[in-house]
C-alpha positions as CSV (number, residue, x, y, z in Angstrom):
1,X,-129.5,-177.2,-94.3
2,X,-125.9,-177.0,-93.8
3,X,-123.4,-175.7,-96.4
4,X,-119.8,-176.3,-96.8
5,X,-117.9,-173.3,-94.8
6,X,-117.0,-170.6,-97.1
7,X,-114.6,-167.8,-96.6
8,X,-115.0,-165.1,-95.2
9,X,-117.6,-166.9,-93.1
10,X,-115.9,-167.4,-89.6
11,X,-117.7,-170.2,-87.7
12,X,-120.7,-170.1,-90.2
13,X,-122.1,-173.4,-89.0
14,X,-122.2,-171.8,-85.3
15,X,-124.7,-169.0,-86.4
16,X,-128.2,-169.6,-85.3
17,X,-131.0,-169.2,-87.7
18,X,-133.2,-166.5,-86.2
19,X,-135.9,-164.3,-87.6
20,X,-133.6,-161.5,-86.9
21,X,-131.0,-162.9,-89.1
22,X,-133.5,-163.6,-92.0
23,X,-135.0,-160.2,-92.0
24,X,-131.6,-158.7,-91.9
25,X,-130.3,-160.8,-94.8
26,X,-133.3,-160.1,-96.8
27,X,-132.9,-156.2,-96.2
28,X,-129.2,-156.3,-97.2
29,X,-129.7,-158.3,-100.3
30,X,-132.6,-156.0,-101.3
31,X,-130.6,-152.9,-100.7
32,X,-127.4,-154.2,-102.7
33,X,-129.8,-154.9,-105.6
34,X,-131.2,-151.4,-105.5
35,X,-127.8,-149.9,-105.8
36,X,-127.0,-152.4,-108.5
37,X,-130.1,-151.6,-110.5
38,X,-128.9,-148.0,-110.7
39,X,-125.8,-149.0,-112.4
40,X,-127.0,-151.9,-114.4
41,X,-130.0,-150.0,-115.6
42,X,-127.9,-148.2,-118.0
43,X,-127.8,-151.2,-120.2
44,X,-124.6,-152.1,-122.4
45,X,-124.1,-148.9,-124.0
46,X,-120.6,-147.4,-124.1
47,X,-117.2,-148.1,-125.0
48,X,-117.4,-151.8,-125.6
49,X,-120.4,-151.5,-128.0
50,X,-118.8,-148.5,-129.8
51,X,-115.7,-150.3,-130.3
52,X,-117.4,-153.5,-131.5
53,X,-119.6,-151.6,-134.0
54,X,-116.6,-150.0,-135.4
55,X,-114.9,-153.3,-135.8
56,X,-117.8,-154.9,-137.7
57,X,-118.1,-151.7,-140.0
58,X,-114.5,-151.9,-140.7
59,X,-114.4,-155.5,-141.5
60,X,-117.5,-155.7,-143.9
61,X,-119.6,-153.7,-145.9
62,X,-123.0,-153.9,-147.7
63,X,-125.3,-156.6,-146.8
64,X,-122.7,-158.5,-145.0
65,X,-122.1,-155.6,-142.6
66,X,-125.9,-155.1,-142.2
67,X,-126.4,-158.9,-141.2
68,X,-123.4,-158.9,-138.8
69,X,-124.8,-155.6,-137.3
70,X,-128.4,-157.5,-136.8
71,X,-126.6,-160.5,-135.0
72,X,-124.8,-158.1,-132.8
73,X,-127.9,-156.5,-131.9
74,X,-129.2,-160.2,-131.1
75,X,-126.2,-160.5,-129.0
76,X,-127.2,-157.4,-126.9
77,X,-130.6,-158.5,-126.7
78,X,-129.5,-161.7,-125.3
79,X,-127.0,-160.5,-122.9
80,X,-129.4,-158.0,-121.6
81,X,-132.2,-160.5,-121.1
82,X,-129.5,-162.9,-119.1
83,X,-129.0,-159.7,-116.9
84,X,-132.8,-159.3,-116.3
85,X,-133.1,-163.0,-115.6
86,X,-130.5,-162.9,-112.9
87,X,-131.6,-159.6,-111.4
88,X,-135.2,-161.0,-111.4
89,X,-134.2,-164.2,-109.5
90,X,-132.1,-162.5,-106.9
91,X,-135.0,-159.9,-106.3
92,X,-136.9,-163.0,-105.2
93,X,-134.4,-164.0,-102.6
94,X,-135.4,-161.6,-100.0
95,X,-139.1,-162.5,-100.0
96,X,-138.0,-166.3,-100.2
97,X,-135.8,-166.0,-97.2
98,X,-138.5,-164.4,-95.0
99,X,-141.6,-166.6,-95.7
100,X,-143.1,-169.2,-93.8
101,X,-142.2,-172.0,-93.8
102,X,-138.5,-171.4,-94.3
103,X,-136.8,-172.4,-97.6
104,X,-134.9,-175.5,-97.7
105,X,-134.3,-175.6,-101.3
106,X,-136.0,-172.7,-103.4
107,X,-133.3,-170.4,-102.5
108,X,-130.7,-172.7,-104.2
109,X,-132.7,-172.7,-107.3
110,X,-133.0,-169.0,-107.5
111,X,-129.4,-168.6,-106.9
112,X,-128.3,-171.1,-109.5
113,X,-130.5,-169.4,-112.2
114,X,-128.8,-166.1,-111.3
115,X,-125.2,-167.8,-111.6
116,X,-126.0,-169.3,-115.0
117,X,-127.2,-166.1,-116.3
118,X,-124.0,-164.5,-115.0
119,X,-122.2,-167.0,-117.2
120,X,-124.2,-166.4,-120.3
121,X,-123.7,-162.7,-119.9
122,X,-119.9,-163.0,-119.4
123,X,-119.8,-165.4,-122.7
124,X,-121.5,-162.6,-124.6
125,X,-119.5,-159.7,-123.3
126,X,-116.0,-161.1,-123.2
127,X,-113.6,-158.1,-124.1
128,X,-110.8,-160.9,-124.5
129,X,-112.1,-162.1,-127.9
130,X,-112.8,-160.7,-131.2
131,X,-116.2,-159.1,-132.0
132,X,-116.4,-161.9,-134.6
133,X,-116.3,-164.7,-132.1
134,X,-118.8,-163.0,-130.0
135,X,-121.1,-162.9,-133.0
136,X,-120.5,-166.6,-133.7
137,X,-121.2,-167.2,-130.1
138,X,-124.7,-165.5,-130.3
139,X,-125.3,-167.1,-133.6
140,X,-124.9,-170.7,-131.8
141,X,-127.2,-169.7,-129.0
142,X,-130.0,-168.6,-131.3
143,X,-129.5,-171.6,-133.5
144,X,-129.6,-174.0,-130.4
145,X,-132.8,-172.1,-129.2
146,X,-134.4,-172.6,-132.7
147,X,-133.5,-176.3,-132.5
148,X,-135.1,-176.5,-129.0
149,X,-138.5,-174.8,-130.0
150,X,-138.7,-176.6,-133.2
151,X,-138.3,-180.1,-131.4
152,X,-141.1,-178.9,-128.9
153,X,-143.3,-178.0,-131.9
154,X,-142.8,-181.4,-133.6
155,X,-143.9,-183.0,-130.4
156,X,-147.3,-181.6,-130.5
157,X,-148.6,-183.2,-133.6
158,X,-152.1,-181.8,-133.0
159,X,-150.4,-178.2,-133.8
160,X,-148.9,-178.3,-137.5
161,X,-149.0,-174.5,-137.2
162,X,-146.4,-174.3,-134.5
163,X,-144.0,-176.6,-136.6
164,X,-144.7,-174.2,-139.6
165,X,-144.0,-171.1,-137.6
166,X,-140.7,-172.4,-136.1
167,X,-139.5,-173.7,-139.5
168,X,-140.0,-170.2,-140.9
169,X,-138.1,-168.9,-138.0
170,X,-135.1,-171.4,-138.8
171,X,-135.2,-170.3,-142.3
172,X,-134.9,-166.6,-141.4
173,X,-132.2,-167.3,-139.0
174,X,-130.2,-169.4,-141.6
175,X,-130.7,-166.5,-144.1
176,X,-129.1,-164.1,-141.7
177,X,-126.3,-166.6,-141.0
178,X,-125.5,-166.8,-144.9
179,X,-125.8,-162.9,-145.3
180,X,-123.4,-162.5,-142.4
181,X,-120.8,-165.3,-143.4
182,X,-121.7,-167.4,-140.4
183,X,-121.3,-171.2,-141.0
184,X,-122.4,-173.8,-138.5
185,X,-121.7,-177.4,-138.3
186,X,-123.7,-180.4,-136.8
187,X,-122.5,-183.9,-135.4
188,X,-123.9,-187.4,-136.8
189,X,-126.9,-186.8,-134.4
190,X,-127.8,-183.7,-135.9
191,X,-126.7,-181.6,-132.9
192,X,-125.1,-178.3,-133.4
193,X,-121.6,-178.7,-132.8
194,X,-119.8,-175.5,-133.9
195,X,-120.3,-171.9,-135.4
196,X,-117.8,-169.8,-137.2
197,X,-117.3,-166.6,-138.6
198,X,-114.0,-165.5,-140.4
199,X,-112.3,-168.2,-138.9
200,X,-113.3,-167.3,-135.3
201,X,-114.9,-170.7,-134.1
202,X,-117.0,-171.5,-131.1
203,X,-118.7,-174.6,-129.6
204,X,-122.3,-175.0,-130.6
205,X,-122.7,-175.9,-126.9
206,X,-121.9,-172.8,-124.7
207,X,-121.4,-175.2,-121.7
208,X,-123.6,-173.3,-119.3
209,X,-122.2,-175.1,-116.1
210,X,-118.5,-174.1,-117.1
211,X,-119.8,-170.6,-118.0
212,X,-121.2,-170.3,-114.7
213,X,-118.4,-171.4,-112.8
214,X,-116.0,-169.2,-114.6
215,X,-118.1,-166.1,-114.0
216,X,-117.8,-166.3,-110.2
217,X,-114.1,-167.6,-110.4
218,X,-114.4,-169.4,-107.0
219,X,-113.3,-172.8,-108.5
220,X,-111.9,-173.9,-105.0
221,X,-115.4,-173.5,-103.3
222,X,-117.5,-174.3,-106.5
223,X,-120.9,-173.2,-105.5
224,X,-122.3,-174.3,-108.8
225,X,-122.3,-178.1,-107.5
226,X,-124.4,-177.1,-104.6
227,X,-126.9,-174.8,-106.4
228,X,-127.3,-177.5,-109.2
229,X,-127.8,-180.1,-106.7
230,X,-130.9,-178.2,-105.4
231,X,-132.3,-177.4,-108.8
232,X,-131.9,-180.9,-110.1
233,X,-133.2,-182.6,-106.8
234,X,-130.0,-184.7,-106.2
235,X,-130.8,-187.4,-103.5
236,X,-127.5,-186.3,-101.4
237,X,-129.0,-182.8,-101.2
238,X,-132.6,-183.8,-100.6
239,X,-131.4,-186.1,-97.9
240,X,-129.2,-183.4,-96.3
241,X,-132.2,-180.9,-96.3
242,X,-134.4,-183.4,-94.7
243,X,-132.0,-184.8,-92.0
244,X,-130.1,-181.4,-91.2
245,X,-131.9,-178.4,-89.5
246,X,-131.5,-175.4,-91.2
247,X,-128.9,-172.9,-89.5
248,X,-127.7,-169.5,-90.0
249,X,-124.7,-170.7,-92.0
250,X,-126.7,-171.4,-95.0
251,X,-127.8,-168.0,-94.8
252,X,-124.3,-166.4,-94.5
253,X,-123.5,-168.6,-97.7
254,X,-126.2,-167.2,-99.6
255,X,-125.2,-163.5,-98.6
256,X,-121.6,-164.4,-99.6
257,X,-122.9,-165.8,-103.0
258,X,-124.8,-162.6,-103.5
259,X,-122.1,-160.4,-102.9
260,X,-119.7,-162.5,-105.0
261,X,-122.1,-162.6,-107.8
262,X,-123.1,-158.9,-107.9
263,X,-119.4,-157.8,-107.7
264,X,-118.5,-160.0,-110.5
265,X,-121.4,-158.9,-112.6
266,X,-120.6,-155.3,-112.0
267,X,-117.0,-155.8,-112.7
268,X,-117.9,-157.5,-116.1
269,X,-120.5,-154.8,-116.9
270,X,-118.0,-151.9,-116.3
271,X,-115.3,-153.7,-118.3
272,X,-117.5,-153.8,-121.2
273,X,-119.2,-150.4,-121.0
274,X,-116.3,-148.5,-119.6
275,X,-118.1,-147.2,-116.7
276,X,-116.6,-146.2,-113.6
277,X,-117.4,-148.5,-110.5
278,X,-115.7,-146.8,-107.6
279,X,-117.3,-145.7,-105.2
280,X,-120.7,-146.9,-106.4
281,X,-119.6,-150.7,-106.1
282,X,-118.8,-150.0,-102.4
283,X,-122.4,-149.2,-101.8
284,X,-123.7,-152.4,-103.6
285,X,-121.9,-154.6,-101.2
286,X,-121.6,-152.6,-98.1
287,X,-124.7,-153.6,-96.3
288,X,-124.0,-157.3,-97.2
289,X,-120.5,-157.2,-95.8
290,X,-121.8,-155.7,-92.7
291,X,-124.5,-158.1,-92.3
292,X,-122.0,-161.2,-92.8
293,X,-119.6,-159.5,-89.9
294,X,-122.6,-158.7,-87.5
295,X,-123.9,-162.4,-87.9
296,X,-120.7,-163.8,-87.4
297,X,-120.2,-161.9,-84.2
298,X,-123.4,-163.2,-83.0
299,X,-125.5,-159.9,-83.3
300,X,-128.6,-161.6,-84.7
301,X,-128.5,-164.9,-82.3
302,X,-131.7,-163.9,-80.4
303,X,-135.0,-163.9,-81.9
């Protein structure tokens, strides 16, 4: 499959797709993830968490404070789950690249999940907003998840126990909202439209596509459209995959994407935790950068 040319990939469409290129690409992605794991494995503890907890304790007391701290714990759990999801799908890329038959669409889906997870991670660890807005954001995510699970349970009429269990979960979450001072509003169709805490409002729909695009910050090239096309089986992309022989340019695109995603992730993580990235981040992207340069120079052109 031929991808739109993406800087910094000179003559990407002229790069042959060879076993050597696929093996080297898989190796460099795996190496980058190994280095990233050493940093991200520390979790979200650090300066950001300390500042947020201090702000929560200063702004409330008693049961209200305790409920807000519980929602903040849910925020951390959700952000770290998003991180785990992204890394898990990126780890699958090396095996996907080197399998037989070669991938046409699956690597796009893996990359898309990682990009969306990055959007959620950034949405919940934004240092430019008040912690009360972050709490409102995670409240909205939790409520939307309960809504989805409840609809699923209600669709299985033969399992009333599922409905009862989800209704209990919903009531527990609503009780937590009430104790924390979180309000939520729904539109005429019953869909969650807004959550609010102390005047700090956020949309009930986190707009995952918008968040994913903002995470990488490459609006001029917008890889999300391409990745979503693969995940949603868009006819234009399926036709391209069937009619266009795979080439090395698609592999370079994937390398560029992985490097951009890991760089953005580590920068966001460091901004939140207060961790130092230099020189560790150089190790994360070094192997991928070298592979891109060598492939563009034709070093992997022979089988």
